[in-house]
VOSE-623252 format. One record per atom (N, C-alpha, C, O): x, y, z. Coordinates in steps of 0.05 Angstrom, whole numbers, padded with zeros to 5 digits, always signed. Layout:
XYZ
...
% end
This chain:
+00017-00024+00000
+00000+00000+00000
+00017+00025+00000
+00012+00044-00015
+00038+00025+00017
+00056+00048+00018
+00070+00052-00008
+00074+00075-00017
+00078+00030-00022
+00091+00032-00048
+00071+00044-00068
+00079+00060-00085
+00046+00036-00066
+00025+00046-00085
+00021+00076-00081
+00018+00091-00101
+00020+00085-00056
+00017+00113-00050
+00041+00129-00060
+00037+00151-00071
+00065+00118-00057
+00089+00132-00066
+00088+00135-00096
+00094+00157-00107
+00080+00114-00110
+00078+00115-00139
+00057+00135-00148
+00061+00150-00167
+00034+00136-00134
+00013+00154-00140
+00022+00183-00136
+00016+00201-00152
+00037+00188-00114
+00047+00215-00109
+00066+00224-00130
+00067+00247-00138
+00083+00205-00139
+00103+00211-00159
+00089+00219-00185
+00097+00237-00200
+00067+00204-00191
+00051+00210-00215
+00039+00237-00214
+00039+00252-00233
+00028+00244-00190
+00017+00271-00187
+00038+00293-00190
+00032+00313-00203
+00061+00288-00179
+00083+00307-00182
+00091+00311-00211
+00095+00333-00221
+00093+00288-00226
+00100+00289-00254
+00078+00305-00270
+00085+00322-00287
+00053+00299-00263
+00031+00314-00276
+00032+00343-00271
+00027+00360-00289
+00039+00351-00246
+00041+00379-00239
+00063+00393-00254
+00061+00415-00263
+00086+00378-00257
+00109+00389-00271
+00101+00395-00300
+00108+00415-00312
+00087+00375-00312
+00080+00378-00340
+00059+00400-00343
+00061+00416-00362
+00040+00402-00325
+00019+00422-00327
+00029+00450-00324
+00020+00468-00337
+00049+00453-00306
+00059+00480-00301
+00082+00488-00320
+00091+00510-00321
+00091+00468-00336
+00113+00473-00354
+00140+00475-00340
+00159+00486-00351
+00142+00464-00315
+00167+00467-00301
+00190+00453-00315
+00212+00462-00314
+00184+00431-00328
+00205+00417-00343
+00215+00434-00366
+00239+00432-00374
+00198+00450-00377
+00206+00467-00400
+00226+00488-00392
+00239+00500-00410
+00230+00492-00366
+00249+00512-00358
+00277+00505-00366
+00295+00522-00367
+00282+00479-00372
+00308+00471-00381
+00315+00481-00409
+00338+00481-00417
+00294+00489-00424
+00299+00498-00451
+00318+00522-00451
+00316+00540-00434
+00338+00523-00469
+00343+00505-00491
+00367+00487-00487
+00389+00496-00493
+00363+00463-00477
+00386+00446-00472
+00385+00419-00488
+00406+00406-00491
+00362+00412-00497
+00359+00385-00510
+00374+00383-00536
+00386+00363-00542
+00374+00405-00552
+00386+00405-00578
+00389+00434-00587
+00379+00452-00574
+00404+00438-00609
+00406+00466-00618
+00379+00477-00627
+00362+00463-00636
+00376+00503-00622
+00352+00517-00631
+00357+00528-00660
+00377+00541-00664
+00339+00521-00678
+00342+00530-00706
+00327+00557-00710
+00303+00558-00705
+00342+00577-00719
+00330+00602-00728
+00326+00599-00758
+00344+00602-00773
+00301+00593-00766
+00295+00587-00794
+00289+00613-00809
+00270+00628-00803
+00306+00619-00829
+00304+00643-00846
+00294+00635-00873
+00307+00618-00886
+00272+00646-00884
+00261+00637-00909
+00274+00651-00934
+00261+00652-00955
+00298+00660-00931
+00312+00674-00953
+00341+00665-00954
+00351+00653-00935
+00355+00671-00976
+00383+00663-00978
+00401+00678-00958
+00392+00699-00947
+00425+00668-00952
+00443+00683-00935
+00451+00710-00947
+00451+00713-00971
+00457+00729-00929
+00467+00755-00938
+00448+00778-00937
+00457+00801-00938
+00422+00773-00935
+00403+00795-00935
+00398+00805-00907
+00410+00796-00888
+00380+00825-00905
+00374+00837-00879
+00363+00818-00858
+00372+00818-00835
+00345+00800-00867
+00333+00781-00848
+00354+00761-00838
+00354+00755-00815
+00371+00752-00856
+00392+00734-00849
+00411+00747-00829
+00420+00734-00810
+00417+00772-00834
+00435+00787-00816
+00423+00789-00788
+00437+00786-00768
+00397+00795-00786
+00384+00796-00760
+00385+00769-00746
+00392+00768-00723
+00379+00748-00761
+00380+00721-00749
+00408+00714-00738
+00411+00703-00717
+00428+00720-00754
+00456+00713-00746
+00465+00730-00722
+00480+00720-00705
+00457+00755-00722
+00463+00771-00699
+00451+00760-00673
+00464+00759-00652
+00426+00751-00675
+00412+00741-00652
+00418+00712-00645
+00413+00704-00623
+00429+00697-00664
+00438+00671-00656
+00460+00672-00635
+00462+00655-00618
+00476+00693-00637
+00497+00698-00617
+00485+00709-00591
+00491+00699-00569
+00468+00729-00593
+00457+00743-00569
+00439+00724-00554
+00439+00725-00529
+00423+00708-00567
+00405+00690-00553
+00420+00668-00538
+00413+00660-00516
+00442+00658-00550
+00459+00639-00537
+00471+00651-00511
+00473+00638-00491
+00479+00676-00513
+00490+00690-00490
+00469+00693-00468
+00475+00689-00444
+00445+00699-00475
+00424+00705-00456
+00411+00680-00444
+00404+00679-00421
+00408+00659-00461
+00392+00636-00454
+00409+00610-00450
+00398+00590-00440
+00434+00611-00459
+00449+00586-00459
+00441+00569-00483
+00425+00578-00500
+00452+00545-00486
+00446+00529-00509
+00459+00539-00534
+00476+00557-00533
+00451+00527-00556
+00463+00533-00582
+00441+00542-00601
+00420+00529-00603
+00445+00564-00615
+00426+00574-00635
+00440+00575-00662
+00461+00587-00665
+00427+00562-00682
+00439+00560-00709
+00419+00571-00729
+00395+00569-00725
+00430+00582-00750
+00413+00594-00772
+00411+00574-00795
+00431+00563-00804
+00386+00569-00804
+00381+00552-00827
+00366+00569-00848
+00345+00580-00842
+00377+00570-00872
+00364+00585-00894
+00347+00566-00911
+00358+00547-00922
+00322+00571-00913
+00304+00556-00930
+00290+00575-00949
+00268+00584-00944
+00303+00581-00971
+00293+00601-00990
+00274+00589-01011
+00274+00565-01016
+00258+00607-01023
+00240+00599-01045
+00212+00609-01042
+00202+00612-01020
+00200+00615-01065
+00172+00623-01067
+00166+00647-01049
+00146+00648-01034
+00184+00667-01050
+00179+00692-01035
+00180+00688-01005
+00167+00703-00990
+00193+00667-00996
+00194+00662-00967
+00173+00643-00957
+00174+00635-00933
+00154+00635-00974
+00132+00618-00965
+00140+00589-00960
+00127+00575-00945
+00162+00580-00974
+00171+00553-00969
+00182+00551-00940
+00177+00531-00926
+00198+00571-00932
+00208+00570-00905
+00186+00573-00884
+00187+00560-00863
+00166+00589-00890
+00143+00592-00872
+00128+00566-00869
+00120+00559-00847
+00126+00551-00891
+00112+00525-00890
+00128+00505-00873
+00117+00490-00857
+00155+00505-00876
+00171+00488-00860
+00169+00495-00830
+00167+00478-00813
+00168+00521-00824
+00165+00530-00796
+00138+00521-00785
+00137+00511-00762
+00117+00524-00800
+00091+00516-00791
+00089+00486-00785
+00076+00478-00766
+00104+00470-00800
+00103+00441-00796
+00122+00431-00775
+00122+00407-00768
+00138+00449-00764
+00157+00441-00743
+00143+00438-00716
+00122+00449-00712
+00156+00424-00698
+00145+00420-00671
+00145+00446-00656
+00163+00463-00659
+00124+00450-00641
+00121+00475-00625
+00134+00471-00598
+00121+00474-00577
+00159+00465-00598
+00174+00459-00573
+00196+00479-00567
+00211+00475-00548
+00198+00501-00582
+00218+00521-00578
+00244+00516-00592
+00263+00531-00590
+00245+00494-00607
+00271+00488-00621
+00270+00495-00651
+00290+00490-00665
+00249+00507-00660
+00248+00520-00686
+00235+00547-00683
+00212+00550-00674
+00250+00568-00689
+00240+00596-00688
+00242+00607-00716
+00262+00605-00730
+00220+00619-00725
+00218+00631-00752
+00226+00660-00751
+00214+00676-00737
+00247+00667-00766
+00256+00695-00768
+00252+00704-00796
+00265+00694-00815
+00234+00724-00800
+00227+00731-00827
+00220+00761-00829
+00215+00775-00809
+00221+00770-00854
+00211+00797-00860
+00180+00795-00863
+00169+00773-00859
+00168+00817-00870
+00139+00817-00872
+00128+00800-00895
+00104+00792-00894
+00144+00794-00915
+00134+00781-00939
+00118+00756-00934
+00094+00755-00941
+00129+00735-00921
+00114+00711-00917
+00090+00714-00898
+00071+00699-00898
+00092+00735-00881
+00071+00739-00861
+00046+00753-00873
+00023+00746-00867
+00051+00773-00890
+00028+00790-00898
+00026+00796-00928
+00007+00809-00937
+00045+00786-00944
+00044+00791-00973
+00041+00765-00989
+00023+00763-01005
+00059+00746-00984
+00059+00721-00999
+00033+00707-01000
+00025+00697-01021
+00018+00705-00977
-00007+00691-00977
-00028+00702-00997
-00046+00688-01005
-00025+00728-01005
-00044+00740-01023
-00034+00738-01052
-00050+00743-01071
-00009+00732-01056
+00003+00731-01083
+00008+00704-01094
+00005+00699-01118
+00014+00685-01077
+00023+00659-01086
+00001+00638-01081
-00009+00635-01059
-00007+00625-01102
-00028+00605-01101
-00019+00580-01086
+00004+00571-01088
-00037+00568-01070
-00031+00543-01057
-00012+00545-01034
+00001+00525-01027
-00009+00568-01021
+00008+00570-00997
-00001+00551-00976
-00025+00549-00971
+00017+00536-00965
+00010+00514-00946
+00010+00522-00917
+00017+00506-00900
+00002+00546-00911
-00001+00554-00883
-00021+00577-00882
-00025+00591-00901
-00032+00581-00858
-00050+00603-00853
-00034+00624-00837
-00028+00619-00813
-00028+00647-00849
-00010+00666-00836
-00023+00678-00811
-00008+00689-00794
-00049+00676-00808
-00062+00688-00784
-00066+00667-00762
-00072+00675-00739
-00063+00642-00768
-00070+00621-00748
-00048+00601-00741
-00049+00588-00720
-00028+00599-00758
-00008+00577-00755
+00017+00584-00740
+00035+00568-00738
+00019+00609-00730
+00043+00617-00716
+00036+00630-00689
+00015+00642-00686
+00055+00628-00671
+00054+00645-00646
+00073+00668-00652
+00097+00664-00657
+00063+00692-00650
+00079+00716-00656
+00093+00725-00631
+00081+00730-00611
+00120+00728-00633
+00136+00735-00610
+00143+00764-00609
+00136+00777-00589
+00155+00775-00629
+00160+00804-00630
+00169+00813-00658
+00182+00798-00672
+00161+00837-00665
+00174+00851-00688
+00200+00863-00677
+00198+00880-00659
+00222+00854-00686
+00248+00863-00675
+00255+00891-00685
+00261+00909-00669
+00254+00895-00712
+00262+00920-00723
+00244+00927-00747
+00230+00910-00758
+00244+00952-00754
+00230+00961-00778
+00247+00982-00792
+00265+00993-00780
+00241+00987-00818
+00255+01007-00833
+00237+01019-00854
+00222+01004-00867
+00236+01045-00857
+00219+01057-00878
+00232+01054-00905
+00255+01047-00908
+00216+01058-00925
+00226+01059-00952
+00231+01089-00959
+00221+01107-00946
+00246+01093-00980
+00252+01120-00989
+00247+01122-01019
+00256+01105-01034
+00233+01143-01027
+00230+01148-01056
+00255+01162-01066
+00261+01184-01058
+00269+01148-01084
+00294+01158-01094
+00293+01159-01125
+00281+01143-01138
+00307+01179-01136
+00310+01182-01165
+00340+01186-01170
+00355+01193-01152
+00349+01182-01195
+00377+01187-01201
+00384+01216-01196
+00367+01234-01197
+00410+01221-01190
+00418+01248-01183
+00413+01268-01206
+00409+01292-01201
+00413+01259-01230
+00409+01277-01253
+00380+01278-01262
+00373+01288-01284
+00362+01267-01246
+00333+01267-01253
+00322+01295-01254
+00331+01312-01238
+00304+01301-01272
+00291+01327-01272
+00272+01332-01248
+00264+01354-01243
+00265+01309-01234
+00246+01311-01212
+00262+01316-01186
+00276+01299-01176
+00259+01341-01176
+00274+01348-01152
+00258+01348-01126
+00269+01350-01105
+00231+01345-01129
+00214+01345-01106
+00191+01325-01111
+00186+01317-01133
+00177+01317-01089
+00154+01300-01092
+00132+01314-01108
+00118+01302-01123
+00129+01341-01104
+00109+01356-01118
+00113+01354-01148
+00094+01352-01163
+00138+01354-01157
+00144+01352-01185
+00137+01324-01195
+00128+01321-01218
+00142+01303-01179
+00135+01276-01186
+00105+01274-01190
+00096+01262-01210
+00090+01284-01171
+00061+01283-01173
+00050+01299-01197
+00031+01290-01210
+00062+01321-01202
+00053+01337-01225
+00058+01322-01251
+00042+01322-01269
+00081+01309-01253
+00088+01293-01277
+00068+01270-01280
+00059+01264-01302
+00063+01256-01257
+00044+01234-01257
+00017+01242-01268
+00005+01229-01285
+00007+01265-01259
-00019+01274-01267
-00020+01283-01296
-00041+01280-01310
+00002+01294-01305
+00003+01302-01333
+00010+01280-01353
+00003+01281-01376
+00023+01259-01342
+00032+01236-01358
+00026+01210-01345
+00044+01196-01336
+00000+01202-01343
-00007+01178-01329
+00007+01153-01341
+00008+01149-01365
+00018+01137-01322
+00030+01112-01331
+00057+01114-01345
+00067+01095-01356
+00069+01138-01344
+00094+01142-01359
+00119+01140-01342
+00140+01131-01352
+00118+01149-01317
+00142+01149-01300
+00147+01121-01290
+00129+01109-01277
+00171+01111-01295
+00177+01083-01288
+00189+01080-01260
+00205+01096-01251
+00180+01059-01246
+00189+01053-01219
+00201+01025-01218
+00187+01006-01225
+00226+01023-01211
+00239+00997-01209
+00233+00983-01183
+00229+00997-01162
+00232+00957-01183
+00229+00941-01158
+00246+00916-01161
+00255+00909-01182
+00250+00903-01138
+00265+00878-01137
+00249+00854-01147
+00258+00832-01148
+00224+00859-01154
+00207+00838-01164
+00178+00843-01157
+00171+00859-01140
+00160+00829-01171
+00131+00831-01165
+00125+00823-01136
+00134+00802-01127
+00110+00839-01123
+00101+00833-01095
+00122+00840-01074
+00117+00835-01051
+00144+00852-01082
+00164+00860-01062
+00155+00886-01048
+00137+00900-01058
+00168+00893-01027
+00161+00917-01012
+00163+00942-01029
+00145+00960-01028
+00184+00945-01046
+00187+00968-01063
+00164+00970-01084
+00155+00991-01091
+00156+00947-01094
+00134+00946-01113
+00108+00954-01100
+00094+00972-01110
+00101+00942-01077
+00076+00947-01064
+00074+00976-01053
+00053+00988-01052
+00097+00987-01045
+00097+01015-01036
+00090+01033-01059
+00075+01053-01056
+00101+01028-01083
+00094+01044-01106
+00064+01042-01113
+00051+01062-01118
+00054+01017-01112
+00025+01013-01117
+00008+01028-01097
-00012+01040-01104
+00016+01027-01072
+00001+01041-01051
+00002+01071-01055
-00018+01085-01052
+00025+01081-01063
+00029+01109-01069
+00010+01118-01091
-00002+01139-01089
+00009+01102-01113
-00008+01109-01135
-00038+01109-01126
-00054+01126-01134
-00045+01089-01110
-00073+01087-01101
-00080+01110-01083
-00103+01121-01085
-00062+01118-01066
-00068+01140-01047
-00068+01168-01060
-00080+01186-01049
-00054+01170-01083
-00052+01197-01096
-00070+01198-01121
-00071+01218-01134
-00083+01176-01128
-00100+01175-01152
-00085+01178-01177
-00094+01189-01197
-00060+01167-01177
-00043+01169-01201
-00035+01141-01210
-00042+01121-01197
-00021+01140-01232
-00011+01114-01242
+00018+01118-01252
+00025+01139-01263
+00034+01098-01248
+00061+01098-01258
+00066+01072-01273
+00047+01056-01277
+00090+01067-01281
+00098+01043-01296
+00116+01026-01278
+00139+01035-01272
+00107+01003-01270
+00124+00985-01253
+00142+00969-01270
+00134+00955-01289
+00168+00969-01263
+00188+00953-01277
+00200+00933-01257
+00218+00941-01241
+00192+00908-01257
+00203+00889-01238
+00229+00877-01248
+00232+00871-01271
+00248+00874-01229
+00273+00861-01235
+00276+00835-01219
+00260+00830-01201
+00296+00820-01226
+00300+00795-01211
+00320+00801-01189
+00343+00792-01189
+00311+00816-01169
+00329+00823-01146
+00335+00853-01145
+00330+00867-01164
+00345+00861-01122
+00350+00889-01117
+00375+00900-01132
+00375+00923-01139
+00395+00883-01136
+00419+00892-01149
+00415+00902-01177
+00424+00924-01184
+00402+00887-01195
+00397+00897-01222
+00378+00921-01222
+00381+00939-01239
+00359+00922-01204
+00342+00945-01202
+00358+00970-01195
+00354+00992-01207
+00376+00968-01176
+00393+00990-01168
+00411+00999-01191
+00415+01023-01196
+00422+00979-01205
+00440+00985-01227
+00426+01002-01249
+00438+01022-01258
+00402+00994-01256
+00388+01009-01277
+00378+01036-01267
+00376+01055-01282
+00372+01038-01241
+00364+01064-01230
+00387+01083-01231
+00384+01106-01238
+00410+01074-01222
+00434+01091-01223
+00442+01099-01251
+00452+01120-01256
+00436+01081-01270
+00443+01086-01298
+00422+01103-01312
+00426+01110-01336
+00399+01108-01299
+00379+01124-01311
+00360+01109-01330
+00345+01122-01344
+00362+01082-01330
+00344+01067-01347
+00315+01067-01336
+00296+01062-01351
+00312+01072-01310
+00286+01075-01298
+00286+01101-01282
+00307+01112-01276
+00262+01111-01276
+00260+01138-01265
+00261+01140-01235
+00271+01160-01224
+00252+01119-01221
+00250+01122-01192
+00247+01094-01179
+00244+01074-01193
+00248+01094-01153
+00243+01069-01138
+00237+01076-01109
+00248+01095-01097
+00218+01061-01097
+00213+01063-01068
+00229+01041-01054
+00218+01021-01046
+00255+01046-01052
+00272+01025-01040
+00274+01027-01010
+00268+01048-00998
+00282+01005-00998
+00287+01005-00969
+00310+01024-00963
+00329+01026-00978
+00308+01038-00941
+00327+01059-00935
+00356+01048-00933
+00375+01061-00941
+00358+01024-00921
+00386+01013-00918
+00396+01002-00945
+00420+00997-00947
+00379+00999-00965
+00389+00992-00992
+00400+01016-01006
+00420+01015-01020
+00386+01039-01003
+00394+01063-01018
+00412+01082-01004
+00422+01101-01017
+00417+01078-00978
+00431+01098-00962
+00458+01106-00974
+00465+01129-00975
+00474+01086-00981
+00502+01092-00991
+00501+01109-01016
+00516+01129-01017
+00484+01102-01035
+00483+01118-01060
+00470+01145-01056
+00476+01164-01070
+00452+01147-01036
+00440+01173-01030
+00461+01192-01018
+00464+01215-01026
+00475+01181-00998
+00495+01198-00985
+00519+01203-01003
+00533+01223-01000
+00523+01185-01023
+00545+01189-01042
+00538+01207-01065
+00555+01212-01082
+00513+01217-01065
+00505+01236-01085
+00497+01224-01112
+00493+01238-01132
+00494+01197-01113
+00486+01184-01138
+00456+01182-01141
+00446+01180-01163
+00442+01183-01118
+00413+01183-01118
+00403+01207-01102
+00416+01217-01084
+00379+01217-01110
+00366+01239-01095
+00342+01228-01080
+00324+01216-01093
+00341+01231-01054
+00319+01222-01038
+00298+01244-01037
+00304+01267-01030
+00273+01237-01044
+00251+01257-01045
+00232+01255-01021
+00221+01275-01012
+00228+01231-01010
+00210+01227-00988
+00215+01201-00974
+00225+01182-00986
+00208+01200-00948
+00210+01176-00932
+00181+01166-00926
+00163+01182-00923
+00178+01140-00926
+00151+01128-00921
+00145+01123-00892
+00124+01113-00885
+00163+01131-00874
+00158+01127-00845
+00139+01148-00834
+00131+01167-00847
+00132+01144-00808
+00114+01163-00795
+00130+01186-00782
+00118+01204-00770
+00156+01185-00785
+00173+01207-00776
+00198+01207-00793
+00204+01187-00807
+00213+01228-00793
+00238+01230-00809
+00259+01210-00798
+00259+01204-00774
+00275+01200-00816
+00296+01182-00807
+00321+01198-00798
+00329+01217-00811
+00333+01190-00775
+00357+01203-00766
+00380+01200-00786
+00400+01215-00785
+00378+01180-00804
+00399+01176-00824
+00396+01196-00847
+00416+01202-00861
+00372+01205-00852
+00367+01225-00873
+00348+01246-00862
+00325+01249-00871
+00358+01262-00843
+00341+01281-00829
+00329+01303-00846
+00310+01315-00838
+00341+01308-00869
+00331+01330-00886
+00310+01320-00906
+00299+01336-00921
+00304+01294-00906
+00285+01283-00924
+00258+01282-00911
+00255+01267-00891
+00237+01296-00921
+00211+01296-00908
+00196+01269-00912
+00202+01254-00930
+00176+01265-00895
+00159+01241-00898
+00137+01247-00919
+00132+01271-00925
+00125+01226-00929
+00103+01230-00947
+00080+01245-00934
+00067+01262-00946
+00076+01239-00908
+00054+01253-00893
+00060+01283-00892
+00041+01299-00896
+00085+01290-00887
+00092+01319-00886
+00085+01333-00913
+00078+01356-00913
+00088+01317-00934
+00085+01329-00961
+00056+01326-00971
+00050+01331-00994
+00038+01317-00953
+00010+01317-00960
-00001+01291-00971
-00024+01289-00978
+00016+01269-00972
+00006+01243-00981
-00001+01226-00957
+00017+01217-00942
-00026+01222-00952
-00035+01207-00928
-00041+01178-00936
-00047+01172-00959
-00039+01160-00916
-00046+01132-00921
-00024+01116-00934
-00029+01092-00940
+00000+01127-00938
+00021+01112-00952
+00046+01108-00934
+00068+01104-00944
+00041+01109-00908
+00063+01103-00889
+00069+01074-00891
+00051+01057-00887
+00094+01067-00896
+00102+01039-00900
+00128+01033-00886
+00147+01049-00886
+00129+01010-00873
+00154+01000-00861
+00158+00971-00871
+00139+00956-00872
+00182+00964-00877
+00189+00936-00879
+00197+00928-00850
+00205+00945-00834
+00195+00903-00844
+00201+00894-00816
+00211+00866-00815
+00205+00849-00833
+00227+00860-00795
+00236+00833-00789
+00226+00825-00762
+00227+00840-00743
+00217+00800-00760
+00204+00791-00736
+00210+00762-00729
+00220+00747-00745
+00204+00755-00704
+00207+00728-00694
+00180+00716-00688
+00163+00728-00675
+00176+00691-00697
+00151+00676-00691
+00159+00647-00687
+00182+00639-00690
+00139+00631-00680
+00144+00603-00676
+00120+00587-00684
+00098+00598-00687
+00123+00561-00689
+00099+00544-00695
+00078+00547-00673
+00084+00550-00650
+00053+00547-00681
+00031+00551-00662
+00032+00530-00640
+00036+00506-00644
+00028+00540-00615
+00028+00522-00592
+00054+00524-00576
+00058+00507-00558
+00070+00544-00581
+00095+00547-00565
+00088+00551-00536
+00071+00567-00529
+00100+00535-00518
+00094+00538-00489
+00098+00567-00480
+00117+00580-00488
+00080+00576-00462
+00080+00604-00454
+00106+00612-00441
+00116+00634-00444
+00118+00594-00425
+00143+00601-00411
+00166+00605-00430
+00183+00622-00426
+00167+00588-00451
+00188+00591-00471
+00184+00616-00487
+00203+00631-00493
+00159+00622-00494
+00153+00647-00508
+00162+00671-00492
+00174+00690-00503
+00157+00671-00466
+00164+00694-00449
+00195+00696-00447
+00205+00718-00449
+00209+00674-00444
+00238+00675-00442
+00250+00684-00468
+00269+00700-00468
+00239+00675-00491
+00250+00682-00517
+00245+00712-00522
+00263+00726-00531
+00221+00721-00517
+00214+00749-00521
+00232+00767-00505
+00243+00787-00515
+00236+00761-00479
+00252+00777-00461
+00281+00778-00471
+00294+00799-00469
+00291+00755-00480
+00319+00754-00490
+00323+00770-00515
+00343+00783-00519
+00303+00769-00533
+00305+00785-00558
+00305+00815-00552
+00321+00830-00562
+00286+00823-00534
+00285+00851-00527
+00310+00861-00513
+00320+00883-00518
+00321+00843-00496
+00347+00850-00483
+00369+00853-00504
+00386+00870-00501
+00369+00835-00524
+00389+00837-00545
+00386+00863-00561
+00406+00874-00569
+00362+00871-00566
+00357+00896-00581
+00367+00920-00565
+00375+00941-00576
+00367+00918-00538
+00376+00940-00521
+00406+00939-00517
+00417+00958-00506
+00420+00918-00525
+00449+00916-00522
+00462+00939-00538
+00456+00941-00562
+00478+00955-00526
+00489+00978-00540
+00503+00972-00566
+00500+00987-00586
+00518+00950-00567
+00532+00943-00592
+00513+00936-00614
+00516+00944-00637
+00493+00920-00607
+00473+00911-00626
+00456+00935-00635
+00451+00938-00659
+00447+00951-00616
+00430+00974-00622
+00444+00993-00641
+00432+01003-00660
+00469+00999-00635
+00484+01018-00652
+00487+01007-00680
+00484+01022-00700
+00493+00981-00682
+00497+00969-00709
+00471+00971-00725
+00472+00978-00749
+00449+00964-00712
+00423+00964-00726
+00415+00992-00735
+00405+00996-00757
+00419+01011-00718
+00412+01039-00724
+00429+01050-00747
+00419+01064-00764
+00454+01042-00748
+00472+01051-00769
+00463+01039-00796
+00468+01051-00817
+00451+01015-00795
+00442+01002-00820
+00414+01012-00829
+00404+01004-00850
+00402+01030-00813
+00377+01042-00821
+00353+01029-00807
+00330+01037-00813
+00357+01011-00789
+00335+00998-00775
+00326+01015-00751
+00342+01028-00739
+00300+01014-00746
+00289+01025-00721
+00282+01003-00703
+00270+00983-00711
+00289+01005-00677
+00284+00984-00658
+00254+00984-00651
+00242+01005-00646
+00242+00960-00651
+00213+00957-00643
+00211+00941-00617
+00206+00953-00596
+00215+00915-00619
+00214+00899-00595
+00187+00899-00581
+00186+00902-00556
+00165+00897-00596
+00138+00898-00584
+00131+00872-00571
+00145+00852-00572
+00108+00871-00557
+00099+00848-00543
+00086+00828-00563
+00079+00835-00585
+00083+00802-00554
+00069+00783-00571
+00041+00792-00578
+00032+00788-00601
+00027+00804-00560
+00000+00814-00565
+00000+00837-00585
-00017+00838-00603
+00019+00855-00582
+00021+00877-00602
+00028+00867-00630
+00017+00876-00649
+00046+00848-00631
+00054+00837-00657
+00030+00822-00670
+00026+00825-00694
+00015+00807-00654
-00008+00793-00665
-00028+00812-00677
-00038+00807-00699
-00033+00834-00663
-00052+00854-00674
-00041+00868-00698
-00055+00873-00718
-00015+00874-00698
-00002+00887-00721
-00002+00869-00745
-00007+00877-00768
+00004+00843-00741
+00004+00823-00762
-00024+00823-00776
-00025+00823-00801
-00045+00822-00760
-00072+00822-00772
-00078+00847-00788
-00090+00846-00809
-00069+00870-00777
-00074+00896-00791
-00058+00897-00817
-00070+00905-00837
-00033+00889-00817
-00017+00890-00841
-00027+00870-00861
-00027+00875-00885
-00036+00847-00852
-00047+00826-00870
-00071+00837-00885
-00073+00834-00910
-00089+00850-00871
-00113+00862-00884
-00105+00885-00902
-00117+00888-00924
-00086+00901-00894
-00078+00924-00910
-00067+00916-00937
-00075+00926-00958
-00048+00898-00937
-00035+00890-00962
-00053+00873-00979
-00050+00873-01004
-00071+00858-00967
-00091+00844-00983
-00107+00864-01000
-00112+00859-01023
-00115+00886-00987
-00131+00906-01001
-00115+00919-01023
-00126+00923-01045
-00090+00926-01018
-00073+00938-01039
-00069+00919-01062
-00070+00928-01085
-00063+00894-01057
-00058+00874-01078
-00083+00870-01094
-00081+00868-01119
-00106+00868-01081
-00131+00864-01097
-00138+00888-01113
-00147+00885-01136
-00135+00912-01102
-00142+00936-01116
-00124+00940-01140
-00132+00950-01161
-00098+00933-01138
-00079+00936-01159
-00078+00912-01178
-00063+00913-01198
-00094+00892-01172
-00094+00867-01189
-00066+00856-01192
-00057+00849-01214
-00051+00856-01170
-00023+00848-01170
-00021+00817-01169
-00035+00805-01153
-00003+00806-01184
+00003+00778-01183
+00033+00774-01179
+00049+00792-01182
+00040+00749-01173
+00068+00743-01168
+00083+00738-01195
+00108+00736-01195
+00069+00737-01217
+00081+00731-01243
+00093+00756-01256
+00104+00754-01278
% end
């Protein structure tokens, strides 16, 4: 009888440990944690993941490794993340594309962007900047708008491809100003930049950290920022809002999420460690120099923001009849 009671008590203790997640406190010790990036190495999202693979190991112990799973605008990596175990050993690190753009552009996406992830935090964001070649006749946003109205569909805007942030920002700009331009999609940011610098295209709504070097070097002229405030990196460049264009505030962003069902204690530990990493002076300085703004919002705030961005870009894509082809 005594042995039976002992066994019963042990079972109750085990159940309590499982119910409270006390065993999960050992995370991350079982195996390396994979930071799954849905893009090739070398881009902004990959850089964020590799920076935090070091910072998270410092804060939480264990080993954090980056795995790149590129393809289909990031949706292949998102699908892999969705199908992974919700045990804290796969963390999805992505830009906004797979979260709020890809599901509206790519047929047969194998995940529900609103239901299949636990949202941890938006780590950083960066505005886009409307830039033209230095020798462009357009010296202000007012001149661009005047040209648009006098010459509908004539001014060309380069992008890194259909459905990219620079493309959708241009589409949103046209929708909000009642104008039309000519979208020229390229296979990546490098050829788009090359033709913009060479004057083969008229303008682009590029990410600020993509255009910063050429803007500061005098090869491109920045006309407006898409953020809700001026960038400290380009303090003389006004926002679209300042110039009278409302509803076109745009940020690209990089965020951390996990397969749906992440234990609450692991989510809390991971969120706190990411926010602490963002506050690290060395990390913060590096990110700000690259044009990123620190966000580090709560899981609840990210979840609400994700839903808002998802609805917003769905509307833009449908109104513009945009496809991934």
